[in-house]
C-alpha positions as CSV (number, residue, x, y, z in Angstrom):
1,M,113.6,96.6,134.7
2,A,112.6,100.1,133.6
3,T,109.4,100.7,131.7
4,F,109.7,102.2,128.2
5,P,109.1,106.0,128.3
6,A,105.4,106.8,128.6
7,L,105.1,108.7,125.3
8,N,102.2,108.6,122.8
9,P,103.6,107.9,119.3
10,N,102.3,109.6,116.2
11,T,102.2,106.3,114.2
12,R,102.2,102.6,115.1
13,T,102.7,99.5,113.0
14,F,101.8,96.3,114.7
15,I,102.6,92.8,113.4
16,P,100.8,90.0,115.4
17,G,102.8,87.1,116.8
18,Q,102.8,83.6,115.6
19,K,102.7,80.2,117.3
20,A,106.2,78.7,117.7
21,A,106.0,75.5,115.6
22,T,108.2,73.3,113.5
23,P,107.0,71.8,110.2
24,I,107.9,68.2,109.7
25,G,107.6,66.4,106.3
26,T,106.3,62.9,106.2
27,L,107.3,60.0,103.8
28,D,104.0,60.3,101.9
29,G,104.6,64.1,101.2
30,D,102.3,65.5,103.8
31,E,103.5,68.0,106.3
32,L,102.9,68.0,110.1
33,S,103.4,70.9,112.4
34,V,104.7,70.4,116.0
35,L,103.6,73.1,118.3
36,H,106.2,74.1,120.9
37,T,104.1,76.3,123.1
38,N,100.6,77.7,123.4
39,A,102.0,81.2,123.6
40,S,102.5,83.3,120.5
41,T,105.9,84.9,120.0
42,A,107.5,87.7,117.9
43,Y,104.9,90.4,118.3
44,T,106.4,93.4,116.6
45,L,105.5,97.0,117.3
46,R,107.1,99.9,115.3
47,L,106.5,103.3,117.0
48,T,107.2,106.6,115.3
49,F,107.5,109.8,117.5
50,T,107.4,113.1,115.5
51,G,108.1,116.5,117.0
52,L,109.8,115.2,120.2
53,S,111.3,117.5,122.7
54,T,115.0,117.1,123.5
55,T,114.0,115.6,126.9
56,D,111.7,113.0,125.3
57,H,114.2,112.1,122.7
58,Y,116.9,111.7,125.3
59,A,114.5,109.4,127.4
60,I,114.1,107.0,124.4
61,V,117.8,107.0,123.5
62,S,118.9,106.5,127.1
63,H,116.3,103.7,127.6
64,Y,117.8,102.0,124.6
65,M,121.4,102.5,125.9
66,N,120.4,100.9,129.2
67,H,118.6,97.9,127.7
68,G,120.0,97.3,124.2
69,N,118.8,94.3,122.3
70,F,119.1,91.9,125.3
71,T,117.4,93.2,128.4
72,P,113.6,92.9,128.4
73,F,111.4,95.7,129.7
74,D,107.8,96.5,130.2
75,L,105.7,98.8,128.0
76,D,103.2,101.2,129.4
77,T,100.4,100.1,127.0
78,A,97.9,102.6,128.5
79,T,100.0,105.5,127.1
80,T,101.8,104.0,124.2
81,L,98.7,102.3,122.6
82,L,96.3,105.1,123.6
83,G,93.7,105.7,120.9
84,S,94.5,102.5,119.0
85,S,92.8,99.1,118.8
86,I,96.0,97.2,119.2
87,T,95.8,94.5,121.9
88,V,98.9,92.8,123.2
89,P,98.7,89.8,125.6
90,T,99.5,90.4,129.2
91,N,102.7,89.1,130.8
92,Y,104.8,89.8,127.7
93,L,108.1,91.7,127.9
94,W,109.7,93.8,125.1
95,T,113.1,94.0,123.6
96,Y,114.5,96.3,121.0
97,V,114.9,94.8,117.5
98,S,117.3,97.5,116.5
99,A,118.6,100.9,117.7
100,P,116.2,103.8,117.5
101,Q,116.4,105.6,114.2
102,T,116.4,109.4,114.5
103,D,115.8,112.1,111.8
104,Y,116.8,115.6,112.6
105,S,114.9,117.9,110.3
106,P,115.1,121.7,111.0
107,G,113.1,122.1,114.2
108,V,111.6,118.6,114.1
109,V,113.0,115.5,115.7
110,T,111.5,112.2,114.5
111,T,112.4,108.9,116.2
112,T,111.4,105.4,115.2
113,V,111.8,102.4,117.5
114,E,111.0,98.8,116.7
115,L,110.1,96.5,119.6
116,E,109.4,92.8,119.8
117,A,107.4,91.1,122.6
118,T,108.0,87.6,123.9
119,P,106.2,85.8,126.8
120,Q,107.7,86.6,130.2
121,W,108.9,83.1,130.8
122,A,110.9,83.1,127.6
123,S,112.8,86.2,128.8
124,T,114.0,84.4,132.0
125,P,117.8,84.0,132.0
126,G,118.8,80.4,131.5
127,Y,115.5,79.4,129.8
128,V,115.9,77.6,126.6
129,F,113.0,77.2,124.0
């Protein structure tokens, strides 16, 4: 399991996770919620890197090619979240939501990646929610 490239993005968009729960309607019209776990899931982090060198751009794209949407990986939060107040729980692994989006303007390469964090036990092969 390789760690996401240790690059400091220009912009970050963070969407906090939510508790995994199922709403259940009752006969009198009320709604109950059954909590499946104490861990929150679906933390989303969108990172935009502007002015990347060819080497850094290749590092992001090759990391995606090696992991795709299925293989979880670790995120170097010390570098990637440097200078922000974003806090992500420990023991979470990340997967790509979609392929990196790259814009090639004259002389400037801008790449955006969208990642989703899940608890480490949820990423274990064979584990079913």
